[in-house]
N, C-alpha and C positions, 0 to 999 in steps of 0.2 A: 407432620413433618416427615420429609423424606431422609433416609440415612442408610448408610453403607457400613458395615463392620462396626457397628456400635457408635458411630460418630455422625451426629446430624449436620446437615449443611450449615445450620446456624451456631454450632458449638464454638467456632473461631471468634465469634462475636460476643460470647459470654465467657465469663471466668477470666484467666489470664494465663500467659505461657509460663512454663517452668523457670525460664530465665527471669520473667517478671516477680514470680513467686519467690525465687531466690533473693532477688532485690528487696522485695518487701520484708523478708526474713531478716536480711542484713541491716535494713534500716532501723530495726529495733536495737536500741542502745543496750549492749549486753549480750547480744547474740550474733552468731556466726554460723555459716554453714551453706549448704546446698539443697536443692530439691530438683529431682529429675524423673522422668519417666523412662523405664527400661522394659525390656521384654526378651523372650526367648521363644522359640518355636518347639513345640511338642506335636511331631508329626506334621500335619498341615494347619494346626491351630496355633495362633500366636497368643502367648499367655503375656499380659502387660501387668506391670505393677509401679506405683509411685512411691519413691523413696526419698525419706528426709534424712539429712544428716545435720543435726543442730548442736552447737557447741555453746554452752553458757560460760561467759567470762567469769574469772574468780572475782571480780568486782562486784557481781551480781548474784542474786539467788532467786529461784522461783518462789515468789510470794503467795501465789494462788495456783496451785498445780490444776485445778479444775478449770480455771480460766485458760491457762497455758495449753492443756490438752485440747480443749474445745476449739481455741483459735488455730492450733497446728493442725487439727483434723480438718477444719473448713479450709484452711490455706491449701492443703494438699488435695482437697476435693474440688477446688477452684482451677486446678491445672487442666489446660484444655488442649495440651499437645497430642494426646491421645487416650482415649477412655480406658482407664484401669479395669481389667476384667479379673483380677485375682486379688491382690491385696494392696493395703497401703501400709507402708513400713515407717516406723519412727524410731530413729537412732539418736538417742540424746546423750551427750557427754558434757563433761565439766573440765575446763582447762586446769582446774584445781578442785579437787573434791570438797564440797562444803562439809563442814565438820558435823552437822546435825540433819543432814539430808535423809529423809524417809524414802528409800528406793522403792519400797512396795507401793508407796503412795503414787508413783508414776502409773503403774497398771491400774490401781484402784481409782484413779481419776477417770480413766476411759470407761471402766466399769460403771462408775457414777453417772456417766454421760449415757448409759443404756447399750453399751457396746461389749460384746464378749470378745475377748483377744482370742485370736487363733493361736498366737505364741506371745510369750512375754518372759524376759530374761533380764536379769540386771548383775552387774559386777560392782566391784568397789568404786568403779569410774564411770559407768554408762548404764543405760536403760535401752532395750530394744523391745519394741512392741509391733505386732502385726495385727491388722484388722481387716476382715474380708470386705471387698469393694461391694458386694451384694448387700451386706448389713449397713454399710455407710449409705448406699443410695436408698435403702429402706428408711433410715433415720433421717438422713439430710435432704432426701428428694434428688430430682434429676441432676445428672451430671452435665456440664460442669457447674458447680456450685458458684454462688456470688463471691466476689472477692471480700474477704472479712476485714473488718477494720481491727487494728490493733487495740486490745482491751486495757483500760487503765487498771493498774494494781496487779498486772501480771508477774511483772519482775520488780525487785527493789535492789537498790545499791547497798552493798555491805558496808556497815560503818567500819571505819578503821580504828 
C-alpha cells in the first residue's frame, strides 16, 4: 500500500469519520458526546490525537465497564479523519454522579484490556484516560480499525 503521512490511500474507505463516530456514540441510548481528531505542530512535526467526550445520562449506568472501555477504544480507533500519532483520550462524565460508581474501575477496565494508560485521573464527576496510539495499534491492529458494533449489556437504565 502506498501512503503519505501515516495515511494510506485506502484509509478513507475503512473505518468512519469523526462525525460518523459521534453519531454512533449519540445513537446509544443513555450516551451523548463528541469525538474529534485534533493536532498541534511541534516544530515541523504534527502531533495528532483523537479525543472523546462522553456523557452518561443520569438515567443510565455503566453496567459493564470492560465492555464500555473496549467499545469506546475501538470506536476511537475506527476514526479515519487523520491517523493519531500520539494518544487517544477518553473523557467520561456523568450528568449526575452515580451513587456507587467505582471511579478507579474506569482505568482498571483499560488495564484489563491489556493497555497501560499514559495518564489517568478521576474527580468526583469525571474520568480522564489517555492511551498511546502506538500501544493501541499494537493491540488492535492497523489503523483505522473496523467500526465496532455497540455491545449488549454495556449500559443499563437506572431503576426509579
